[in-house]
N, C-alpha and C positions, 0 to 999 in steps of 0.2 A: 248678717254682716259678712262682707267679703273678707276672706283671710288676707293678711298682709305678709309678704315675704321680705325680710330685711337682709341685705347683703351687698356685694359689689360685683360688677360685671366680670371682673377678671378672676374671680374665685371659682375653682373647679367644683367645689361642693355646692356652691350656689347654682352653677350651671346644671349640675345633676338634679338638684331639687326642682329647678324650673322645668327641666325636661320631663321629670317624673310627673309633676303636676299637670303639665300641658298634655301629656300622653293619656292621662286619666280624665281630662276635661274639667279639671279643677281651676276655676278662675281665681286669680289672686291679684292684689295690688302689689306693685314692686316699689320698694323703698331702698334707694341706693344710699348706703351709709356714707360713702365718700362725698356724694353730691348733696344729699339732703340732710346729713347729720342726724343727731339724736337730741332729745330734750330731757331735761331732768325728770319730768313726769313719766316719760316713756321708760326710762331706766328704773325708776321707782316702781312702776307697774310690773316690770319683769322681775325685779328683785323680790317683790312680794310673792312671787310664784315659784322661783327656783333658787337654789343655794347660790350665793354670790359668786363662788368660784366656777360655777357652771357657765357663766357668761364670759369668762376671761379666756382669750385665745393666747395660750402660752407657746404655741407652735409657730406663730406667724412672724414675719419679718419686722412688723411694728414692735412686737414684744422684744425681739432680739436686739433691736436698735435702741431700746430704752436704756438709759444709764442704770447701772446696778442699784444705786440708791433709790431710784424711782420704782424699780421692780420690788425691792424689799419693803417699800412704803405701802404697797397694796396688800392690806392684811384683813380687810373686812368690807362690808357692803358700802360704807360711807367712802372709804378711800378708793374703792373700785368705781363708784359712781363718779367721783371727781376725775379719775383717769379716763373713763369712757366718754365723759363730756368733752374732755380736752382732745381725746384721740379715739373717735368711734371705731377705727380699724382694729382696736384691741378686742372688739366683740367677737366671740366665736360665731362663725357663720356656717350656714344661714340660720336666721331666727324666723320661725314661722309662727305667727300669732293668729289663731283662729278660734273665736268665741272663748271657750273655757280651756283651750289647749295652747301650750307654748312649747314648741319643739326647738331645741338648740342643736345645731349641727344637722347633717343629713344621714339618715339610714333608711333603706327601703322598708325595713320592718316597722319602724316607728311611724313612717308615713302611711304604710298599709293599714296599721291599726287606727290611725287618725282619720283616714279617708277610705273606709272599706268600699269595695265595689258594690 
């Protein structure tokens, strides 16, 4: 199965991940969160593999623009799932899904471990 990289074109970390993958000849499908969105099934699949708060991007502009009441309401996987369906840009990017691996964010060390030369 070809890995899928989820992100947005304007995200620096997504660009770094794409560049890293391209330089090592790793073919991936690109899923633009802004244009393509997410499904409930996709979020559920991710939440079954990582802690719910690992998926939440608390550093981004989308998070900062949320009203305080909405931020405080995200307290578990169910509330996060609702928030991500409504606003996929709350997802910490990039997300790389490859077979049994799910990598959140970009770091060369984790990508090296997932795709050894």
